[in-house]
FITIVEX-376577 format. One record per residue (C-alpha): residue in three letters; z negated, y negated, x negated. Coordinates in steps of 0.05 Angstrom, whole numbers, plus 32768, in hexadecimal, padded with zeros to 4 digits. Example, Ala and Ser with C-alpha at 12.3 -4.5 7.8 and 13.67 -1.06 7.14 Angstrom:
Ala7F64805A7F0A
Ser7F7180157EEF
// end
This chain:
Met7FF57EC67F5B
Ile7FD87E8F7F84
Arg7FE07E487F6D
His7FBA7E0D7F8B
Lys7FE37DCF7F99
Thr7FB17D9D7F7D
Gly7F6E7D997F5B
Cys7F6B7DDB7F36
Pro7F6F7DD67EEA
Lys7F837E1E7EE3
Cys7FBD7E167F13
Glu7FD27DD57EF3
Arg7FD97DFA7EB1
Gly80077E2B7ED6
Glu7FD87E667ED2
Gly7FC87E717F1B
His7F987EA47F38
Pro7FAA7EEE7F3B
Val7FA47F0E7F80
Leu7FA57F567F97
Val7FC97F617FDA
Leu7FD47FA18001
Ser80127F9F802E
Val800C7FCB806C
Arg80427FD780A0
Asp80267FE580E6
Asp80458011811C
Thr806D7FD68137
Gly808D7FCA80F2
Lys80667F8B80E5
Ile804D7F83809D
Arg80067F6B8092
His7FEB7F54804F
Ile7FA27F648040
Ser7F807F3F8006
Leu7F567F6D7FDB
Arg7F1C7F5E7FAE
Pro7F247F767F66
Gln7EED7FAA7F6F
Gln7F147FC87FAA
Lys7F537FD67F81
Glu7F3E801A7F67
Leu7F2780347FAA
Val7F66801C7FCE
Glu7F92803D7F98
Glu7F6C807E7FA4
Trp7F7780797FEF
Leu7FC1806B7FE5
Asn7FC780A87FB7
Asn7FA480D27FEC
Tyr7FD580B88021
His801280C97FF6
Arg7FF7810F7FE7
Leu7FEA811B8031
Lys802F81028044
Glu805081318012
Gln8028816C802E
Ile803B815B8076
Glu808481578061
Glu807E819D8043
Val806081B88084
Cys8098819780AC
Gln80CD81B88080
Leu80AC81FC8088
Asn80A981F380D3
Gln80F381E380D5
Leu8102822380B0
Leu80D6824C80DE
Leu80F4822E811C
Arg813B823F810A
Pro815782778134
Glu816082B8810F
Pro81A982D08108
// end
C-alpha cells in the first residue's frame, strides 16, 4: 500500500492505494523493485511460473549428470 502524506482523501481515511511490485535480485545480489500495472499481473505470474518450471527441469538434469559422472565401481 502507498499512502500519501497530505492532500489525498483516500489516504486520510486510511485506505491507501494498492501497488503491485516485483522484487528481482540481480547477479550482484542487489534487489530491485519493479512497479507493475494491474494489467501486467497475469503475464508476470505466467513468466514466473515458467521460470520455476524451467529451474526444476534444470535441477533434474544436473542431478542426472552427477549420477552419470560418478565413476563405476
